[in-house]
C-alpha positions in Angstrom: 132.9 100.2 133.7 134.4 101.0 130.3 137.2 98.4 130.7 135.0 95.5 131.6 136.0 93.8 128.3 138.9 95.1 126.3 140.6 93.8 123.2 143.9 95.3 122.1 145.5 94.8 118.7 143.7 91.5 118.0 145.1 90.0 114.8 144.2 86.7 113.1 145.7 85.5 109.9 144.8 82.6 107.6 146.5 81.5 104.5 145.8 84.1 101.9 143.7 86.3 104.1 143.9 88.5 107.2 140.6 87.9 109.1 141.4 90.5 111.9 144.0 93.2 111.6 144.9 95.0 114.8 141.4 95.4 116.2 140.9 97.4 119.4 137.5 97.2 121.2 136.1 98.2 124.6 132.8 97.0 125.9 131.0 98.4 128.9 129.5 96.2 131.6 125.7 95.7 131.3 125.6 97.1 127.8 124.4 95.6 124.5 127.2 96.2 122.0 126.7 95.5 118.3 129.3 94.2 115.9 128.4 95.1 112.3 130.0 94.5 109.0 129.6 92.7 105.7 130.2 88.9 105.5 133.9 88.3 105.8 134.4 91.5 107.7 135.6 89.6 110.8 132.7 89.8 113.1 132.2 86.1 113.8 136.0 85.6 114.0 136.3 88.3 116.7 133.4 86.7 118.6 135.2 83.3 118.4 138.4 84.9 119.7 136.5 86.3 122.7 135.0 82.9 123.6 138.1 80.8 123.1 137.2 79.0 119.9 140.0 80.8 118.0 143.4 81.9 119.4 144.6 85.2 118.0 148.1 85.5 116.4 148.6 88.8 118.2 146.9 90.9 120.8 145.6 90.9 124.3 142.2 90.4 126.0 141.4 92.0 129.3 138.3 90.9 131.2 137.2 92.4 134.5 140.6 94.2 134.7 142.6 91.0 134.4 144.5 89.9 131.3 143.1 86.5 130.1 144.0 83.9 127.5 141.5 81.3 126.5 142.9 78.1 125.1 139.4 76.6 124.5 135.8 77.5 125.0 135.8 75.9 128.5 138.3 78.5 129.7 136.0 81.3 128.5 132.9 79.7 130.1 134.8 79.3 133.4 135.8 83.0 133.2 132.2 84.0 132.4 132.0 84.4 128.7 129.6 82.4 126.5 128.6 82.4 122.9 125.3 81.7 121.0 126.5 80.6 117.6 124.9 81.3 114.2 125.4 77.7 113.2 124.2 75.1 115.7 127.0 73.4 117.6 125.1 70.9 119.8 125.0 67.1 119.3 122.0 66.4 117.1 121.8 62.7 118.1 121.4 63.5 121.8 118.2 64.6 123.6 117.4 68.2 124.5 118.1 67.5 128.1 121.5 65.8 127.3 122.5 68.7 125.2 121.7 71.3 127.9 123.8 69.4 130.4 126.8 68.7 128.2 130.0 69.0 130.1 128.2 68.9 133.5 126.0 65.8 133.3 124.8 64.9 136.9 125.6 61.4 138.1 124.5 59.0 140.8 127.6 56.9 141.2 128.5 55.5 137.8 125.0 56.3 136.3 123.5 59.4 134.9 121.0 61.1 137.2 118.2 61.4 134.7 115.8 63.2 137.1 118.4 65.9 138.0 119.4 66.3 134.4 115.8 66.9 133.4 115.4 69.3 136.3 118.4 71.4 135.2 117.4 71.3 131.5 113.9 72.4 132.3 115.2 75.3 134.5 117.3 76.4 131.5 114.4 76.4 129.2 112.1 78.1 131.7 114.6 80.9 132.0 113.9 82.0 128.4 110.3 80.8 128.3 110.9 78.0 125.8 108.6 75.0 125.7 110.5 72.0 124.3 110.2 68.2 124.9 113.3 67.3 127.0 113.4 63.8 125.6 113.2 64.8 121.9 116.3 64.2 119.8 117.7 67.6 119.1 118.3 66.9 115.4 114.6 66.0 114.9 113.4 69.5 116.0 113.0 72.5 113.6 116.0 74.8 113.3 114.2 77.6 115.2 113.6 75.3 118.2 117.2 74.0 118.1 118.4 77.6 118.2 116.3 78.4 121.2 117.8 75.3 123.0 121.3 76.6 122.3 120.3 80.1 123.7 118.9 78.4 126.8 122.1 76.5 127.3 124.3 79.6 127.0 122.1 81.6 129.4 122.0 78.8 132.0 125.8 78.9 132.4 125.4 82.2 134.3 127.8 84.1 132.0 128.8 87.7 132.7 129.2 88.3 129.0 127.3 86.6 126.2 128.1 86.8 122.5 125.1 86.4 120.2 126.1 85.6 116.6 123.0 86.0 114.3 120.7 84.6 117.0 117.5 85.3 115.2 118.5 84.0 111.8 116.1 81.0 112.1 113.6 82.4 114.6 110.0 83.5 114.0 108.8 87.0 114.8 107.3 85.8 118.1 110.5 83.9 119.1 112.6 86.9 118.2 110.6 89.2 120.4 110.9 86.7 123.2 114.7 86.8 122.7 114.8 90.6 122.7 112.9 90.6 126.0 115.4 88.2 127.4 118.3 90.3 126.3 116.7 93.4 127.9 116.4 91.4 131.1 120.0 90.2 130.9 121.1 93.8 130.4 119.1 94.9 133.5 120.8 92.1 135.4 124.2 93.5 134.5 125.1 90.9 131.9 127.1 92.3 128.9 125.8 91.3 125.5 127.9 91.4 122.2 125.3 91.2 119.4 126.2 90.3 115.8 123.4 90.7 113.3 122.7 92.0 109.8 119.2 93.1 110.7 119.1 96.8 111.2 115.9 96.9 113.1 117.3 94.5 115.7 120.5 96.6 116.1 118.6 99.9 116.7 116.0 98.1 118.9 118.6 96.5 121.2 122.0 98.1 121.1 123.6 100.9 123.0 126.8 101.0 121.0 127.8 99.9 117.5 131.2 98.9 116.3 131.7 98.5 112.5 134.3 96.2 111.0 135.3 96.1 107.3 137.9 93.7 105.8 139.1 92.7 109.2 139.7 96.3 110.5 137.8 98.4 112.9 136.1 101.3 111.1 134.1 103.0 113.8 132.7 102.7 117.3 129.9 105.1 118.2 126.7 105.2 120.3 123.8 103.7 118.3 122.0 107.1 118.5 124.7 108.6 116.3 124.0 106.2 113.4 121.0 106.0 111.1 120.3 103.3 108.6 122.1 105.0 105.7 125.2 106.0 107.7 125.5 102.5 109.2 125.3 100.9 105.7 127.9 103.3 104.3 130.3 102.5 107.2 129.9 98.8 106.6 130.4 98.7 102.9 132.6 101.8 102.4 130.2 103.4 99.9 126.7 104.4 99.4 124.5 101.4 98.7 122.6 101.7 95.5 118.9 101.0 96.0 117.8 98.3 93.6 114.5 98.8 91.9 112.9 95.4 92.5 110.0 96.2 90.2 110.9 94.1 87.2 108.3 95.5 84.9 108.3 92.2 83.1 105.1 90.8 81.7 104.5 87.3 83.2 104.6 84.7 80.5 103.4 81.1 80.2 103.0 78.9 83.3 106.4 77.4 84.2 105.4 75.5 87.4 101.9 74.2 88.2 100.9 72.6 91.5 97.5 70.9 92.0 96.2 69.3 95.2 99.7 68.8 96.6 99.5 67.1 100.1 101.6 65.3 102.6 100.1 63.9 105.8 100.8 66.1 108.8 102.6 68.8 106.8 100.2 70.4 104.2 97.2 69.6 102.1 95.2 70.9 99.2 98.0 73.2 97.9 97.3 74.8 94.5 99.3 77.5 92.8 101.1 78.5 89.6 104.3 80.3 88.9 104.8 81.9 85.4 107.9 82.7 83.5 109.3 86.1 84.4 107.5 86.1 87.8 108.6 86.0 91.4 106.1 84.3 93.8 106.7 84.6 97.5 105.5 82.2 100.2 104.7 83.8 103.6 103.8 82.2 106.9 104.8 81.4 110.4 107.4 78.7 111.2 105.7 75.4 110.7 103.1 76.7 108.3 104.2 74.4 105.5 106.2 76.7 103.2 109.5 74.8 103.3 107.7 71.4 103.2 105.9 72.4 99.9 109.2 73.3 98.3 110.8 70.0 99.4 107.9 68.0 98.0 108.2 69.7 94.6 111.9 69.0 94.6 111.3 65.3 95.3 112.4 65.2 98.9 109.1 64.1 100.5 108.4 60.4 100.1 104.8 60.8 101.3 103.8 63.6 99.0 101.0 63.2 96.5 99.4 65.5 94.0 100.0 66.9 90.5 103.1 69.0 89.7 104.0 69.9 86.1 106.8 71.9 84.5 105.9 73.7 81.2 102.8 71.5 81.0 104.6 68.2 81.4 104.0 66.1 84.5 106.9 65.9 87.0 107.1 62.7 89.0 107.1 63.3 92.8 109.7 61.7 95.1 112.3 61.9 92.4 114.9 64.6 93.0 117.0 63.4 90.0 114.0 64.0 87.7 113.4 67.5 89.3 117.1 68.5 88.6 117.0 67.0 85.0 113.8 69.1 84.4 115.9 72.2 85.5 114.3 72.8 88.9 116.8 74.1 91.5 116.4 74.5 95.2 118.4 76.7 97.6 117.6 75.2 101.0 117.1 77.0 104.3 120.0 75.2 106.0 123.0 75.8 103.7 125.5 73.8 105.9 123.5 70.6 106.2 121.6 70.6 102.9 123.2 73.1 100.5 126.9 72.4 100.6 129.5 69.6 100.9 131.6 71.5 103.4 134.8 69.4 102.9 134.8 70.1 99.1 136.1 73.0 97.3 134.0 76.0 96.1 134.6 74.8 92.5 133.4 71.3 93.2 130.2 72.6 95.0 129.3 74.9 92.2 129.4 72.2 89.5 127.8 69.4 91.5 124.3 69.4 89.8 125.8 69.6 86.2 128.6 67.1 86.2 126.9 65.0 83.6 126.7 68.1 81.3 130.4 68.7 81.8 131.4 65.1 81.2 132.5 63.4 78.0 132.6 59.6 77.8 132.0 59.4 81.5 134.8 61.8 82.5 134.4 65.4 83.7 136.2 67.8 81.4 138.3 69.7 83.9 138.8 72.8 81.8 135.0 73.2 81.2 134.4 72.7 84.9 136.9 75.3 86.0 135.6 77.8 83.4 132.0 77.3 84.5 132.9 77.6 88.2 135.0 80.7 87.7 132.2 82.4 85.9 129.9 82.2 88.9 132.6 82.6 91.4 133.3 86.1 89.9 129.6 86.9 89.1 128.5 86.5 92.7 131.7 88.1 94.1 132.5 85.3 96.5 135.1 86.4 99.0 137.7 83.7 99.1 141.4 83.3 98.1 140.3 81.2 95.1 137.6 78.9 94.0 139.9 76.0 95.1 139.3 77.1 98.8 137.2 74.9 101.0 133.5 75.8 101.2 133.6 75.0 104.9 136.0 77.9 105.6 133.8 80.6 104.1 131.6 83.0 106.1 127.9 82.3 106.2 127.1 84.9 103.5 129.7 83.6 101.1 128.5 80.0 101.7 125.1 81.2 100.7 126.5 82.7 97.5 128.1 79.3 96.6 124.8 77.5 97.0 123.1 80.1 94.8 126.0 79.8 92.3 125.4 76.1 92.1 121.9 76.5 90.8 122.7 79.5 88.6 125.3 77.2 86.9 122.5 74.7 86.4 120.5 77.3 84.4 117.3 76.4 86.1 113.9 77.2 84.5 112.3 77.2 88.0 114.4 78.3 91.0 113.0 77.7 94.5 114.8 79.7 97.2 114.2 79.1 100.9 115.3 82.1 103.0 117.7 83.5 100.3 119.4 86.0 102.6 119.4 84.4 106.0 122.5 85.5 107.8 123.6 87.7 104.8 124.8 91.3 105.1 123.2 94.2 103.5 125.7 94.4 100.6 125.4 90.7 99.8 121.7 90.8 100.2 121.4 93.5 97.5 123.6 91.4 95.3 121.5 88.3 95.8 118.3 90.2 95.1 119.9 91.6 91.9 120.9 88.1 90.8 117.4 86.8 91.4 115.8 89.6 89.4 118.3 88.9 86.5 117.0 85.4 86.5 113.4 86.6 86.3 114.3 89.1 83.6 115.7 86.2 81.5 112.2 84.6 81.6 112.8 82.1 84.5 110.4 81.5 87.3 111.4 82.1 91.0 109.6 80.9 94.1 110.8 82.5 97.4 110.2 81.5 101.0 111.2 84.3 103.4 110.5 85.1 107.0 111.5 88.7 106.3 108.3 90.3 105.2 110.0 93.4 103.8 112.0 91.1 101.5 108.8 89.4 100.2 107.1 92.8 99.7 110.1 94.1 97.8 110.8 91.1 95.6 107.6 89.2 95.0 105.0 90.0 92.3 102.5 87.9 94.2 102.6 86.6 97.8 100.8 83.3 98.9 100.2 83.1 102.6 100.3 79.8 104.4 98.7 78.9 107.7 98.3 75.4 109.1 99.6 73.7 106.0 97.1 75.5 103.6 97.2 78.6 101.4 94.8 81.0 103.1 95.3 84.0 101.0 97.0 85.6 97.9 98.0 89.2 97.6 99.5 91.0 94.6 102.5 93.3 95.4 100.3 96.4 94.8 97.8 95.4 97.5 100.2 93.8 100.1 101.6 95.3 103.3 103.0 93.8 106.5 99.8 94.2 108.4 97.7 92.3 105.9 100.3 89.5 105.7 100.6 89.2 109.5 96.8 89.1 109.8 96.6 86.3 107.3 99.6 84.4 108.8 98.1 84.5 112.3 94.4 84.2 111.4 93.5 87.5 113.0 90.5 89.0 111.3 
């Protein structure tokens, strides 16, 4: 049924930018259809148009042979279209059960029917094989678990079409495989899936058809079998992607960061390692293994952490983020929206946040110096926005990640800790971020990377430390590391 979902001449403009420019798209019933493109290409905007979050300036949507117009997401859900968002949109202060029943909370008279709400929520979780405490506050759960709750909620609505926007960006390998099995099942049940992802292996694993967008325009729609990795990348970025040689060839220098017997109750214990100048050290492990928690402790965010951390041989006080920043330690967090940016502030203001004291004279920030510094990194990282005076909250996910990275580049950190540096970032931006990180290392700085993408660690890191159960259980040099060895160490399989 080729006209199951049809978009005709979809156009959406914002001040200074055209997000979608006359896009035509047809999606067959019961298929898995990929939307690909660089950050800012219009993929997420198109998905939001289809699910009623955004109203197009021009164009028509036809669903099951009938023209439809969605004024809000409720209209789309009632018609049978749901969306699993890249950034979580649930209520963090409510329980898992309350979130899964939002908009349709069961009542007994004037009171909430708790038993029925729990029954419905459990059925939604069971549908995707997720085990989550129904009474837990959603915001207290790891990002991966929050994402699975969101997926459960979308599937439970009984949608005829589901739009997945970077659904595996925060999921472990096992959780991602569970999601893929669910999508295969939805497809066999006749549910249409629109799949937005930057991960090539997922696209070729799941999708029947691929549509490529570039700068808001449709470039190509073809069966997935007619693409390979190189041709898909070329269609997305409009040129051949130059392969960056990640082998720096630098000789590691003196110890920049030393960690001894770092521990935090219930999170990790007995952590020892060093990172030298001109070296990239990767941290591998499953979700919950302690990698992110170790970075947070070094940066002063863990009030229970104990141990010895030193920078260039001088002791760094724990639980003092201000001291970490003053000693030129930077941290790019996993969750850029909640911990990396002030979304209501401008790009310029976000870029210079850590260095305002350096830009000030007699207690006042020197506006000209601030603008010049921000402009340097705005251009260097090729952030796609009308100007650096644009709001950070209005950027695509990949460009937001660039702003977070620009903030710490402007701070000229001696030690840069990066948690999931390319989560939700397209192939072109990923190569640019890798190049920037290698430039930092070539300048004699130390870089510590946490990544759930093993190919990224294998490509970037000089050494890889493997975490399991809050401890370092192995260390592999780049020359001796491969995915099988890392997975065996991560899972404890001999």
